[in-house]
C-alpha positions as CSV (number, residue, x, y, z in Angstrom):
1,M,21.7,70.5,-81.1
2,P,22.4,68.0,-83.9
3,K,21.4,64.3,-83.6
4,L,23.2,61.5,-85.3
5,F,20.0,60.3,-87.0
6,P,17.7,62.8,-88.7
7,G,14.2,63.1,-87.3
8,P,12.4,64.6,-84.3
9,L,13.2,64.7,-80.9
10,D,11.7,62.0,-78.7
11,R,10.8,62.1,-75.1
12,D,14.2,60.7,-74.1
13,D,16.1,63.4,-76.1
14,L,13.8,66.1,-74.7
15,R,14.5,64.6,-71.0
16,M,18.3,64.7,-71.5
17,I,18.4,68.3,-72.9
18,A,16.3,69.4,-70.1
19,D,18.5,67.7,-67.4
20,Y,21.6,69.1,-69.0
21,M,20.1,72.8,-69.2
22,R,19.1,72.3,-65.2
23,V,22.8,71.4,-64.4
24,I,24.4,74.3,-66.5
25,T,21.9,76.8,-65.5
26,G,22.3,75.9,-61.6
27,G,18.7,74.7,-61.7
28,P,17.4,71.7,-59.8
29,T,18.5,68.2,-61.0
30,P,15.9,65.6,-61.1
31,Q,17.8,63.2,-58.5
32,W,18.4,66.2,-56.2
33,E,14.7,66.9,-56.1
34,K,13.8,63.7,-55.2
35,I,16.4,63.5,-52.5
36,Y,15.1,66.9,-51.2
37,S,11.6,65.7,-51.3
38,V,12.8,63.0,-48.5
39,L,14.7,65.2,-46.4
40,S,12.3,68.1,-46.4
41,S,9.6,65.8,-45.2
42,P,8.4,65.9,-41.5
43,R,9.8,62.3,-41.0
44,C,13.4,63.9,-41.5
45,L,12.7,67.6,-40.5
46,N,11.4,66.8,-37.0
47,C,14.8,65.6,-35.7
48,H,16.9,68.0,-38.1
49,T,15.6,71.1,-36.2
50,M,17.5,74.4,-35.3
51,T,15.7,74.5,-32.0
52,D,16.5,73.2,-28.6
53,F,13.9,70.7,-28.9
54,P,12.7,68.3,-31.5
55,R,9.6,68.4,-33.4
56,Q,6.5,65.6,-33.5
57,T,3.7,65.0,-35.7
58,D,3.2,65.6,-39.4
59,L,2.4,69.3,-38.6
60,R,5.9,69.5,-37.0
61,Y,4.8,71.0,-33.4
62,A,7.3,71.3,-30.8
63,H,7.5,68.0,-28.8
64,I,5.2,67.7,-25.9
65,Y,6.2,67.5,-22.4
66,G,8.8,70.2,-22.8
67,V,11.3,67.7,-24.2
68,K,14.7,69.2,-24.9
69,R,17.8,68.2,-27.3
70,G,20.1,67.8,-24.2
71,P,23.8,67.9,-24.5
72,D,24.2,64.7,-26.6
73,D,21.0,65.1,-28.6
74,K,19.4,62.2,-26.7
75,G,17.3,64.3,-24.4
76,A,18.1,66.2,-20.9
77,P,19.6,64.3,-18.2
78,T,16.1,64.2,-16.5
79,L,14.1,63.1,-19.5
80,R,15.9,61.0,-22.0
81,C,14.4,60.1,-25.4
82,T,14.7,56.6,-24.5
83,S,12.4,57.3,-21.5
84,C,9.4,57.2,-24.0
85,H,10.9,55.9,-27.2
86,E,11.8,52.3,-27.4
87,S,13.8,50.5,-29.9
88,I,10.5,49.9,-32.0
89,N,7.4,51.5,-32.4
90,N,4.8,50.9,-29.7
91,S,1.6,49.6,-31.2
92,V,-0.4,50.3,-28.0
93,T,0.6,53.8,-27.0
94,G,1.5,55.1,-30.6
95,I,5.0,56.2,-29.4
96,P,7.5,55.7,-32.5
97,G,10.6,54.0,-31.8
98,A,13.8,53.0,-33.5
99,P,17.3,52.1,-32.1
100,G,19.2,55.0,-30.8
101,W,16.5,57.3,-30.9
102,H,17.9,61.1,-30.7
103,A,17.8,64.3,-32.4
104,A,20.2,65.3,-35.0
105,P,23.0,67.5,-33.8
106,L,22.3,71.3,-34.1
107,S,25.1,71.4,-36.5
108,M,22.8,69.3,-39.0
109,A,19.9,71.5,-38.7
110,W,17.9,71.7,-42.0
111,E,16.0,74.5,-40.9
112,S,16.4,78.3,-42.2
113,A,13.9,79.4,-39.2
114,P,11.8,77.1,-36.9
115,R,9.5,75.1,-38.8
116,V,10.9,76.2,-42.2
117,E,13.1,74.0,-44.0
118,L,16.1,75.2,-45.8
119,S,15.7,75.9,-49.5
120,S,16.5,73.0,-51.9
121,S,20.0,74.5,-52.7
122,A,20.8,75.4,-49.0
123,L,20.0,72.0,-48.0
124,C,21.9,70.4,-50.6
125,A,25.1,72.2,-49.7
126,A,24.6,71.6,-46.2
127,F,24.0,67.7,-46.9
128,K,27.4,67.7,-48.6
129,D,29.3,69.8,-46.1
130,K,31.2,67.3,-43.9
131,S,31.2,70.2,-41.1
132,K,27.3,69.8,-40.9
133,N,26.6,66.2,-42.1
134,G,28.4,64.3,-39.2
135,N,31.7,64.2,-41.1
136,R,30.5,62.2,-43.8
137,D,31.7,61.8,-47.6
138,L,29.3,60.8,-50.3
139,A,30.2,57.1,-49.9
140,T,29.6,57.4,-46.1
141,L,26.4,59.3,-46.6
142,E,25.0,56.5,-49.2
143,H,25.8,54.0,-46.6
144,H,24.1,56.1,-44.0
145,V,20.8,56.7,-45.8
146,S,20.8,53.0,-47.1
147,T,21.5,51.4,-43.6
148,D,21.0,53.5,-40.6
149,P,17.9,52.2,-38.7
150,F,16.7,55.6,-37.5
151,V,16.8,56.5,-41.2
152,L,15.0,53.5,-42.4
153,W,12.3,54.1,-39.5
154,A,10.9,57.0,-41.7
155,W,9.7,54.5,-44.1
156,S,8.0,52.5,-41.0
157,P,7.0,55.0,-38.7
158,G,4.2,53.3,-37.1
159,S,0.6,54.6,-36.1
160,R,-0.6,57.4,-33.9
161,P,-2.6,56.3,-30.7
162,N,-5.8,56.8,-32.7
163,G,-4.6,54.2,-35.2
164,N,-4.1,56.4,-38.0
165,G,-0.7,55.9,-39.7
166,R,1.9,58.6,-40.0
167,L,3.0,60.0,-43.2
168,T,6.1,58.5,-45.0
169,P,8.4,60.3,-47.2
170,P,7.1,60.8,-50.6
171,I,9.2,58.1,-52.7
172,S,10.0,54.5,-51.4
173,H,13.5,54.0,-49.5
174,E,14.6,51.7,-52.3
175,D,13.9,54.7,-55.0
176,F,15.5,57.0,-52.5
177,V,18.7,55.1,-52.4
178,Q,18.9,54.7,-56.1
179,T,18.1,58.1,-56.6
180,F,21.0,59.0,-54.3
181,K,23.6,56.6,-56.0
182,E,22.4,58.3,-59.4
183,W,23.1,61.8,-57.8
184,A,26.4,60.9,-56.4
185,A,27.7,59.4,-59.5
186,D,26.7,62.6,-61.3
187,G,29.0,64.3,-59.1
188,A,26.3,65.2,-56.6
189,P,25.2,68.5,-58.3
190,C,23.3,71.1,-56.2
191,P,21.0,73.8,-57.4
192,T,22.4,77.3,-57.2
193,Q,19.1,79.2,-56.6
């Protein structure tokens, strides 16, 4: 590739070439892979299940007490999510809480099998598909991941009853939102493999 100025390629040149090659070959983009690292974390996947029940803990076990998703994704009529989950984390019991606690609708499942997250390319396609993301375009998705209290909870998930903190997504919320904006500005490319 010709350069305007003669000399060896520097790190930025190499990064731009690698990013370009990833996009044209359908490989993962750096922005999407950071987004995927968040969406495929237990904090997101525990609610984005393909099962009739949410999951819990960092190991993604089926929710205890036989909790079911229910017709409105807020629990069965006899055991609503808000029966235990309040609008804030409970520091005494360790029960996590956020406004409007609920499971994601089945149309928003991010699993290919129970406890198996979708591949990066499949989750990217589903995340952008309005029939699978709550009818959200990129601008609405950006607003959702930036401001939704339930999404924000993932970065402040509180502690378990034993006092140990729950895992948070692998990057900060600020980095996640900035990365999302960059990915959207680049046309929201998805890996093809």
